[in-house]
N, C-alpha and C positions, 0 to 999 in steps of 0.2 A: 504493500500500500504506500508506504514511504511519505505520507503526508503528516503534517504536524497536527497535534491535538488542539482543539479550540480552547479558549480561555474561560467560557462560561461554566464549564464543569472543571472541578479540580483535576489537575493533570493525571495523577495516579488513578483517580476514579475513572477517567476516560479510558485509560489503558485496560483497566479491569472490565469495563463494559464491552470494549472491543473484543477481548479474548473470550468473555462469556458468550457473546453473540456468535463467535466462530465455533464455540462448543455446541451451542444450541442448534446451529445450522448443520452440524455434522462435519464441518470442515476440519475441526480438531476432534479426534476420537481418543478414548481411553488408551493409554500407552504411548500416544504420540509425544515426541519430544518437541518442546517449543524452542525458538531461537535463544541463543545466549544473550546475557544482559547487554553486552556491547552492541549486538545486532539490533536489539530492541531500542536502545538509545538512538541509534541511527534511524531506525524505522519511524519512531514516534517523535523524533526531534525534541527530546527532553533530557534531563540530567540522569546520571546513573542512580542517584539517590531516589529519584522518582520511580524509576523502573524497579528498583529493589523493593520499595515500599509496596508497589502494586503486586509483585510476586509474593511478598510476605502475606498480604491480605488474602490473596487467592489460595495460598497454602493453608492459612488459618481457617478459611471457609471450606476447605477440603476439596477444591477443584483441581489443585496441582500438588505434586509431590516433588520436593527438591532433594536430590541425591548427591552427596558430596562427590566431586570429581567426575560425575557422570552427566548432570544436567537437571532440567526441570521437565516433568512429565505430567500429562493429563491423567487424572485418576478416574475411577469408576463413578458414574453419575450419582449414585446414592451415597457416596462417601460423606458429603456435608451433613446429612441428617444424623449420622452416627454420633456427632459431637453435640447434639442438641437434646439429648434425653432429659426429661423433666428432673430437676434437682441435681443433675450431674454437674460437677465442677469441671469447667472447660480448661484444658492445660494451656492457658494464656496468661502472660504477665503484661499488664498495661504500663506503659511509660508515659507520664504526663509532664510535659515541659512547658514553660510559659513563652516559648519562642518556636520558630519553625525549624525544620530539619537542617537548614543551612548552618545554623548555630548549634544545633543539638546532635549533629551527626556522630561525633566522637563518643558522646555518652551512649547513644543508641547502639553504636558498634560494640562498645564494651558490654552492654547488656546482652546483645544477641550472641556474642562469642561465649559468654558465660552460660547462656541457656542452651546453646547449640547441642551439646551432648547430653542434655538432661530431659529432653522430651517436651520442653516448653516453647511455645511460639511467643512472639513479642508484637504488641500493637503500639502505635505511636499516636499521641494526641497532643495538640497545641492549645493551651488555655489562653494564650495571648495576653497574659497578665490580667485576666479578668476573673474576679472571685466567683461570679455567678456561673461562668463557664466551668471553672474548676469544680464547683459544687455539683453541677449537673453531670459532669463526666464521671466523678467519683460515684455518684448515685447509680448511674447506669452500669458501671463496672461491677458494683456489688450486686445489683439486681440481675445482671447477666451471668452470675455465677463464675466469673473469672477467678483464676487461682490466686492472684495477688496484684500489687501495684507498686510502682516506684514513682514518687511524686516530688517534683521540684516546686515547692509552694509559691503561689503568686505573692505572698507576703507573710511575715512572721506573725501578724496579729489577726489574720483572717481565717474564717471557716473552721474555727476551733471546734464547733459543734459537730461538723462533718468528720473531722479527723478523730474526735473523741468517740463517735459512733463506730468508727472502724476498729478502735481499740476495744470497745465494749463487746462488739460482735466477733472479736478475735479474727478480723480479716487481715491477712498478712500484707504488710506494707512497710516501705522504708522511705524516709525523707532524704533528699539530697540537697546540698548547698545551704539550705535554710532549715531552721527548726521552727516549730510553732510555739509561741509563748504560752507557758503554762502546761505544756504537753510533754510527757516522757515517752518518746518513741524512738526506735532504731533510726540512725541517720548516718550518712556518709558525707563528709565535708572536706574542703580544702583547708590547709592551714592558713586561714585568712590573716591572722596576726602576722605571721612570717611574711606573707605576701606584701602587706603594707610596710612592714619594717625593711625588707630587702630593697624594694624599689625606692623608698625614701632615702635609705643609706647610700644607694647608688648615686642619687642626685646630690646628696651632701658631699660624697666623694669627688664629684666633678667640680665642687666649689660653690654650690648654691647654698644660700643662707636664708632666703625668703622663699618658702615653698608652700603653695596652696594645696588644699585637698578639696576635690570637687565631687559632689554626689547629689542624689535626689533628696535624701533625708537620712540622718543617722539612725532614725527609728524605722526605716524601711525594712531592715532585716538584721539579724545578728551578724551575718557575714560583713555587712557594711560597717557596723560598729567595731568589729574586730579589725578590719583593715585600717580604720581610723586610729584605733588604739595602737596598732603597729607603727603607723605613721608618727604619732606623737612620741612613742618610745624611742624611735630612731632620732628624732629631733633632740629629745632630752639627753640621750646618750652622747650626742655631739655638742652638748652644752648650748643648744639653741632653744629658746623659750617659745613654745607654740603660741601663736596669736589667734584670738577668737575670730578676727576678720579674715584669717587665712582659710577658714572653713566656709566654703561656698556651697550652700544648699539651695536647690531649686526643686519645687514640688512637682514639676512637669517631667515625667519619665521619657527617656529616649529608648525605644524598644525595637527599632528596626534600622536598616541601612538605606532605606529608600531615599533619604534626603542628602546623602553624602555628596551628590553632584550639584545640589542646588541650595545648600545651606539649610539650617534648622533653627527655627525661632527660639527654641530653648537654649541652644548653644550660643546664640547671639546674646541672649539675656545673661547667661553665665559669664561670657567674656566681658560684657559691660560692667558686671559686678567686680571683676578683676581690675578693669581699667579705672574704676572709680576709687580704688583704694589709694590712700596717701602715697604709699610706695608699692607699686605693682610687683608682685612676686616674679622671680626670674624662672620659676619652674612650677609645674602643676602635677600632682598625683591625681589621676582620675580614677573613680571607683571601678570602672570597667573600660574595656577597649572602645565600645561604641561611643561612650561619653568623650573619651580622649580624641577619637577620630573626628567627631563633630566639632569639637573645640578647635582642633588643628585646622580643619577646613574653613571654619569661620574666621580664625585668626589670619590665615593667609589672604582671605578676601578683604580683610581690613588693612592689609599691608604689613602685618606683624610677621616677621620671619621666624620660622621654626626649623631648627632649634636655636638659630643665632640670637634671637631676642627673647624667645620663650621656649624652654624645654618642656615637653609633655610626655608623660608615661601612663600606661594603663595597666589593667589586670585582667587576664583571660588568655592572651596570646592567640587571638583569632587569626585565621588565615588571611582575612581581609586586612588586618593590621600589618601583617608581614609584607603585603604587596601594595600598601597604601601609598599615596602621593609622597608622603614622608614616612618611610617605614617606621613602625611604632615600637619603641621600647616597652616591654610588657613583662608580666609575670605569668609563666606557663602553669596552668592547672592540668592535672592528669585526668582529663575528662573520661577517657576510655577506662582508666582504672577505677574511677568513681562509679561508672556504670556497672563494671564487672563486680565490684565489691557489693554494690547495692543489690544486684541480682543474686549474688551468693547468700546475702542475708535473708532476702525474701524466700528463696528456696529452702533455707533452713527452717524458717517459720512454717512454711507449707508442710514440710516433712514432720514437724512436731505438732501439727494441728492448730497452729495459731501463733500469736506473738510470744517471744521469750519472756520469762519472769522478770528479767532485768534488761532494760533498754541498753543497747550497745551503740557507741559512737566510734566511728573509724575516721581518723584524720589523715588526709593524704598530703604528702609533701608538695611544695611548689618550687619553681625554678625561675630565676631572673633571666630574661633574654634581652640583651642590649642591641638596639638598632639606632638609626640615624636621628630619631626625634629627640634624643637627649644629648647634650653637649655642655661643656663648661660655659658659664654665663659670660655674655659680652655686652658692651655698652649699646643701649638702644639709640636709634637714630630717628625717632619720631616725636 
């Protein structure tokens, strides 16, 4: 066919619909091998991530079987019904992230690799930082009798009733990156304190003495507060007194990359707050890479050179930051490792019939990655 999929239907859903239609028409029969992922990428003119998700969903529904090193094959037509027996727990672990697969791919990869040899399928859901969506998805996951869930919460203080119900009903789940205030539940997190400390120490080592910290709100999540605590500790260890005005908080979140080519109003507001300070900092620690990249893009539009006049560093080490107009200094999180550890914890809960008696926290190490967006401070010329 070779034509691209239309945009009104989600790309992966359109691929599923096309393959399902070919099965219904008899073009594809039980035992037939479907093309490799690379061939499907070329055929449907989509990314490999999109094709992979479509095949995962088809496998979960029982229409195809993926055999390692051999390929993907059409199954018998009655296979999907076998997984839908009343009251039967379906061998599926749901992954809920507040962003799309572009940013969550490494976490998803880690979960899938951990589940691959254990008989569990993985479904992916984007809550888009919306508490209502998160609530609805968790409710559906529980009512559909899925085996467990891995959740990156939209916020530390939201939906505590939903997560508490999961605990009360002994529904296996693990939180990643963020905890829920007031809730004891298994979780896997990065060492956010060390992330904030190492990136701030790097800037101090370059000679910066006035360093701002940029975030949405310190109360957004425990991970944000921990990064700020690491930032403050690095300043204090270097005999630099943290200043309240160096903390730039803006309540409007930046959750996507769609504005990187045209500027983002939130980034402009944050830059203005920096410019209005009596003495503008020579460096900024951004709470994450997207915030850092939007700030860089806005600064360049204002004629502020990065890193010559303003060094900027983030936390996440996204691929987009590595290839950004000014390659971004960042702190690498082991996203694949977080996904794998979370999957392992969920499967242990499933095997024991519910949540463990004692909540378990696993903290993953981080690593500083230095690129061109950070440099020794220089005299500004504006």
